[in-house]
Structures are given as structure tokens and as C-alpha cells.
N, C-alpha and C positions, 0 to 999 in steps of 0.2 A: 217084281219090287224083292228087294234084299233088306232085309232088317238088319239098319244100323244099333249096334248096341251102345247106349252111353254110359260113361262113370263119372267122376267127376278129380279134379285136380285144383291144386291151389294156387292163387296170385299173391303176390305182397300188397299190403292195401293200396301205396300209393298207384301201383299198374292197376289195379282192379276197377281206381278212378278213372284213369286213362282207357282204361277197353268203354267203362261208359260212355264217357266223351266220342269217342269213335262210334258207337253204336247211336250216339244221340246223333252225330252230324252224318251216318250213313243209313238211317232208319229201315231200309229196306234190305240191306244184307241180313242174310240169316246168320243165326250165331253159328255154327256149324262152320258154314265159309269163310266166316269171319277167321275162326281159328286156325282153318287150314292155309287162311293167308298169312294169317301170325307164325306156322309152323314153316313156311317159306322162307321167311328173314333171315340171312344171316347172322352168327352172334360171334363176336370175338371176346371170346372166354377161356380162360383155361384155368387149371387145376389152382393155381395162384390166387383166382378171383372167388373161387370158394368162400362162402359164409358162413360158417356153423350158427345154427339157431335163427333165421332167417324167417323162422314158420310164423314169428309170434304175431297176431291180428291177421292171420292171412286171409284169405276170402276164397269159399270155393267155386270155381265154375264149373259147367259141364263140357267134356270134352267125349267126342267117339274113343272107342276102345282100340282103336287102328292109330287114330291119332295120337292115341295117350302111348303105344307102341313107337311111334316113330318121336317123341319127345321124351322119352327115357333113351332111347339111342343116342338122339342130339346132347341130352346130359352126361351119356356115359363119352363121350365124344369131346366135350367140352371140360370134364371134371369138376361140373356142377350141377348142384342138384334142381332138380326140375321145376320148382318154383324159383330158382335163379334166373336157368334159362328163359323159361316161358314170361315171365316179367321183365326180361331184358330185351326181349321180342317186343313185348307190349309198346315199351317208351320208345323203342325205334321207330315202330311203325305208326305211335300217335305223332311223333315228331316229324315224319314224312306229311306224313296227312297234315301236321297245324295243326292241332288239339291237343 
């Protein structure tokens, strides 16, 4: 068994609440698996969508180092902050799941 290293990243408060709602609706889904599903969610963001100072009131969530690297790459492509990209993914997935 390989050892997975975890770290943290941040979510906007509203996205954190939506993530909690997804977890409540799907309690058997492991956190790391859920983050993996979030990272598959495509986002339609561009550098024009980047908002400075969006980390105010943000909440920490656990993420694997591999997932963090993927999020960094996705953020670089979008030209937006990691918190903004991940928060957008949470909102989109929550909308799809109806939570």
C-alpha cells in the first residue's frame, strides 16, 4: 500500500457549505474520493474571472498532494486562484447533485 500525503487548500465559505451538503447527502463517499470527483469537474473560467482577495473568510479542506498539484495546474490554465477554481467546481457539482 502506498502512503498518500495530505495537505490543505482553501474554499470560499459558501462553497465550503455546499461541500458539507454534498457530504451529508452522500455520507458513504470518502473525502479524498469526493475531492477527486471535484477535480474532474470542468470550469469555464478565464483570467478575466480572477478575483483578488477572495480568500477572506475561507475554510481549509484536506487534499492529497497529488490532487493539489492537479488543482495548481488547472488554476494555471484558468488563470484564476486555486480557491476560486475549487470553489467553482464545488458549486457546479452541488448544482448537478441538487444540494
